[in-house]
C-alpha positions as CSV (number, residue, x, y, z in Angstrom):
1,M,21.9,23.7,7.1
2,Y,19.7,20.6,7.8
3,T,19.4,18.7,11.0
4,Q,17.3,15.7,10.1
5,I,18.1,15.1,6.4
6,A,21.3,15.2,4.4
7,Y,21.5,16.9,1.0
8,E,24.1,16.2,-1.6
9,V,24.5,17.0,-5.3
10,S,26.8,15.0,-7.6
11,E,26.8,14.6,-11.3
12,R,23.5,16.3,-11.8
13,V,21.8,14.1,-9.2
14,A,20.5,15.5,-5.9
15,T,20.3,12.9,-3.1
16,L,18.0,13.6,-0.2
17,T,18.7,11.3,2.7
18,L,16.4,11.0,5.7
19,N,18.9,11.2,8.5
20,R,17.7,9.8,11.8
21,P,19.2,6.3,11.5
22,E,19.0,5.7,15.3
23,K,15.2,6.0,14.9
24,L,14.9,4.2,11.6
25,N,14.4,7.7,10.1
26,A,11.0,8.0,11.9
27,W,9.3,11.1,10.5
28,T,9.0,14.4,12.4
29,P,7.6,17.8,11.4
30,V,11.2,19.1,11.2
31,M,12.2,16.3,8.8
32,G,9.1,17.0,6.7
33,R,9.9,20.7,6.4
34,E,13.6,20.1,5.7
35,M,12.7,17.5,3.0
36,R,10.3,19.8,1.3
37,D,12.8,22.7,1.4
38,A,15.5,20.5,-0.1
39,A,13.3,19.0,-2.7
40,F,12.2,22.4,-4.0
41,A,15.8,23.7,-3.8
42,A,16.8,20.8,-6.0
43,D,14.0,21.4,-8.4
44,A,15.1,25.0,-8.8
45,D,18.8,24.2,-9.1
46,P,20.0,24.2,-12.8
47,E,22.8,21.9,-11.9
48,V,20.3,19.2,-10.8
49,R,18.3,17.1,-13.2
50,V,17.2,14.1,-11.1
51,I,16.3,13.8,-7.4
52,I,16.8,10.6,-5.2
53,L,15.1,10.1,-1.9
54,T,16.6,7.5,0.5
55,G,17.2,6.7,4.1
56,A,20.3,6.6,6.3
57,G,21.3,3.4,8.0
58,K,19.2,0.2,7.8
59,G,15.8,1.8,7.4
60,F,14.1,4.0,4.8
61,C,11.4,5.5,7.1
62,A,9.6,3.7,9.9
63,G,6.7,6.1,9.8
64,A,5.8,9.0,12.1
65,D,7.7,9.3,15.3
66,L,5.4,8.1,18.1
67,A,6.0,11.4,19.9
68,L,4.2,13.1,17.1
69,L,1.2,10.8,17.6
70,S,1.2,11.8,21.2
71,E,1.0,15.4,20.2
72,V,-2.0,14.6,18.0
73,L,-3.7,13.0,21.1
74,D,-2.9,16.1,23.1
75,K,-4.6,18.2,20.4
76,K,-1.5,20.1,19.5
77,P,-1.5,22.3,16.3
78,D,-1.9,20.5,13.0
79,P,1.6,19.7,11.6
80,Y,0.4,19.1,8.1
81,P,-0.2,22.4,6.3
82,N,-1.2,22.8,2.7
83,Y,0.9,24.8,0.2
84,E,0.3,27.0,-2.7
85,Q,-1.1,25.2,-5.7
86,R,1.2,24.9,-8.8
87,D,-0.8,25.5,-11.9
88,H,0.7,22.8,-14.1
89,I,-0.4,19.9,-11.9
90,P,-3.9,18.9,-10.5
91,A,-5.0,20.0,-7.1
92,G,-4.0,17.5,-4.5
93,F,-0.4,17.3,-5.6
94,N,0.5,20.3,-3.4
95,R,-0.2,18.9,0.0
96,A,2.4,18.3,2.8
97,H,3.1,14.7,1.7
98,S,2.0,14.6,-1.9
99,Y,4.1,17.3,-3.6
100,F,6.7,15.2,-5.4
101,P,4.6,15.1,-8.6
102,S,4.6,18.9,-8.7
103,L,8.3,19.0,-9.1
104,H,9.5,19.3,-12.7
105,K,12.3,16.8,-12.2
106,P,12.0,13.1,-11.7
107,V,12.0,11.9,-8.1
108,I,13.3,8.4,-7.4
109,A,12.7,6.6,-4.1
110,A,15.6,4.4,-3.2
111,I,14.0,2.2,-0.5
112,N,16.8,0.7,1.4
113,G,14.9,-0.8,4.4
114,A,11.7,-0.6,6.3
115,A,9.0,1.7,4.8
116,A,5.9,1.9,7.0
117,G,3.1,4.4,7.5
118,L,4.3,7.7,6.3
119,G,7.5,6.0,5.1
120,F,5.2,3.8,2.9
121,I,3.3,6.9,1.6
122,Y,6.2,9.1,0.5
123,P,7.5,6.7,-2.1
124,L,4.0,6.4,-3.6
125,Y,4.3,10.0,-4.7
126,C,7.8,9.5,-6.2
127,D,8.0,8.9,-9.9
128,L,10.0,5.7,-9.6
129,R,10.6,3.3,-6.8
130,F,13.6,0.9,-6.4
131,A,13.9,-1.4,-3.4
132,S,16.9,-3.2,-1.8
133,Q,16.4,-6.9,-1.1
134,T,16.0,-6.1,2.6
135,A,13.2,-3.5,2.1
136,K,10.0,-4.2,3.9
137,F,6.6,-2.4,3.4
138,S,3.5,-1.9,5.6
139,T,0.7,0.6,5.5
140,A,0.5,0.2,9.3
141,F,-2.6,2.4,9.8
142,S,-5.2,-0.2,10.6
143,R,-3.0,-1.6,13.4
144,R,-2.9,1.8,15.0
145,G,-6.6,2.5,14.8
146,L,-6.0,4.9,12.0
147,I,-7.4,5.2,8.4
148,A,-6.0,5.5,4.9
149,E,-4.1,8.7,5.3
150,Y,-2.8,11.5,2.9
151,G,-4.4,10.3,-0.3
152,I,-3.2,6.7,-0.1
153,A,-6.7,5.4,-0.9
154,W,-6.5,7.3,-4.2
155,M,-2.9,6.8,-5.1
156,L,-2.2,3.2,-4.1
157,P,-4.9,1.5,-6.2
158,R,-3.6,3.4,-9.3
159,L,-0.2,1.8,-8.7
160,I,-1.0,-1.8,-7.7
161,G,-4.8,-2.2,-8.4
162,A,-7.8,-2.1,-6.1
163,A,-7.5,-5.7,-4.8
164,N,-3.9,-5.4,-3.8
165,A,-4.4,-1.9,-2.3
166,M,-7.4,-3.2,-0.2
167,D,-5.3,-6.1,1.1
168,L,-2.4,-3.9,2.2
169,M,-4.7,-1.2,3.7
170,L,-7.0,-3.6,5.6
171,S,-4.3,-6.0,6.9
172,S,-1.4,-3.7,7.4
173,R,0.7,-6.8,6.8
174,L,4.4,-6.7,6.2
175,I,5.5,-7.5,2.7
176,D,9.0,-8.0,1.4
177,A,10.7,-6.5,-1.7
178,D,9.9,-9.4,-3.9
179,E,6.2,-9.3,-3.2
180,A,6.2,-5.5,-3.7
181,L,7.8,-6.1,-7.1
182,R,5.1,-8.7,-8.1
183,M,2.4,-6.2,-7.1
184,G,4.0,-3.4,-9.1
185,L,4.7,-1.3,-6.0
186,V,8.3,-1.0,-7.0
187,N,10.0,-0.9,-10.4
188,A,13.0,-3.1,-9.5
189,V,14.7,-4.9,-6.6
190,Y,18.5,-4.7,-6.2
191,P,21.0,-6.4,-3.9
192,V,21.9,-4.7,-0.7
193,E,25.5,-4.4,-1.6
194,G,25.9,-1.4,-4.0
195,F,22.1,-0.7,-3.8
196,L,22.4,3.1,-3.8
197,D,25.1,3.0,-6.5
198,R,22.7,1.1,-8.7
199,V,20.0,3.7,-8.2
200,Q,22.4,6.6,-8.8
201,T,23.6,4.9,-12.0
202,Y,20.0,4.9,-13.3
203,A,19.5,8.5,-12.1
204,R,22.7,9.6,-13.9
205,D,21.6,8.0,-17.1
206,L,18.4,10.1,-17.0
207,A,20.4,13.2,-16.0
208,N,22.9,12.9,-18.8
209,N,21.1,11.2,-21.7
210,V,17.5,12.4,-21.5
211,S,16.0,15.8,-22.2
212,P,15.1,17.6,-19.0
213,R,12.4,19.4,-20.9
214,S,10.9,16.1,-22.0
215,M,11.0,14.7,-18.5
216,A,9.2,17.7,-17.0
217,V,6.4,17.5,-19.7
218,L,6.1,13.8,-19.4
219,K,5.5,14.1,-15.6
220,K,2.9,16.8,-16.2
221,Q,1.1,14.6,-18.8
222,L,1.1,11.5,-16.6
223,Y,-0.2,13.2,-13.4
224,N,-2.7,15.3,-15.2
225,G,-3.7,12.2,-17.2
226,M,-4.8,10.5,-13.9
227,Q,-7.7,12.9,-13.8
228,Q,-8.3,13.5,-17.5
229,T,-10.5,11.8,-20.1
230,L,-8.9,10.2,-23.1
231,Q,-10.0,13.2,-25.2
232,E,-8.4,15.7,-22.8
233,S,-5.2,13.7,-22.7
234,L,-5.1,13.6,-26.5
235,E,-5.7,17.4,-26.7
236,M,-2.9,18.0,-24.2
237,S,-0.5,15.8,-26.1
238,E,-1.2,17.8,-29.3
239,V,-0.4,21.1,-27.6
240,E,2.7,19.7,-26.0
241,M,3.9,18.1,-29.3
242,K,3.8,21.5,-31.1
243,L,5.8,23.1,-28.3
244,A,8.3,20.3,-28.3
245,F,8.9,20.7,-32.1
246,D,10.0,24.3,-31.4
247,S,12.3,23.4,-28.5
248,E,16.1,23.4,-28.4
249,D,16.0,19.9,-26.9
250,F,14.1,18.5,-29.9
251,R,16.8,19.9,-32.2
252,E,19.5,18.5,-30.0
253,G,17.7,15.2,-29.8
254,L,17.9,14.9,-33.6
255,A,21.5,16.3,-33.9
256,H,23.1,14.0,-31.4
257,F,21.4,10.9,-32.9
258,F,22.5,11.7,-36.5
259,E,26.0,12.8,-35.3
260,K,26.4,9.7,-33.2
261,R,27.6,11.6,-30.1
262,A,26.5,12.2,-26.5
263,P,23.6,14.6,-26.1
264,E,24.0,18.1,-24.8
265,F,20.4,18.9,-23.7
266,T,19.7,22.3,-22.2
267,G,16.2,21.8,-20.9
268,R,14.9,24.5,-23.2
């Protein structure tokens, strides 16, 4: 079905793997289309509750394939189309490289190696980021004569602060996983051995023990909150709380707690 990614579903977790290991999973338009198709398929699949994005081999994603940059210089057609806006999320989270927040299910970046350029940007739009000890990060743009692409100038400061974001964007320097953790760029750093297993264990915990409905609403609240006032955020929470009280998942959340058993959330 796919030629440049791999797609697997196991125990309610969909794993999307960038699959050009001989090129350190350098991004191509084909990869971009396949990844978007797989991500939205996983979001629509009732058997999937959490999505993981990772890379095959030693790298996560080394950025755009240099052949793509040659096409840009040759003034080939724009390979970065926009997509239909999804009403539950602010405008902007519907672009070719920024759509993960528009998915209802959590998206976890499992950064197993080099993440540069576009490979640096994609994890920014994931909901959580875990890195292996061998992961390396670079924005790369300033060393290619480029600029802050695809909303990174808006998103990166919100994750790591303006000073750190300016440092990484201006210098395009390479940072390791430990520095990424200190900056807040990643949530945790795990050993190389068993790295993906650790991330999948976290994902399965979400998939089996957390309300899918709650996760979808929490994502919506967080990403809308980035562009809301405090008053707007409070009003949104009041609306969502009333809806939560009427949900099956709220009733199940109370029932499994008092009955001291594993939850059986339906997402409704």
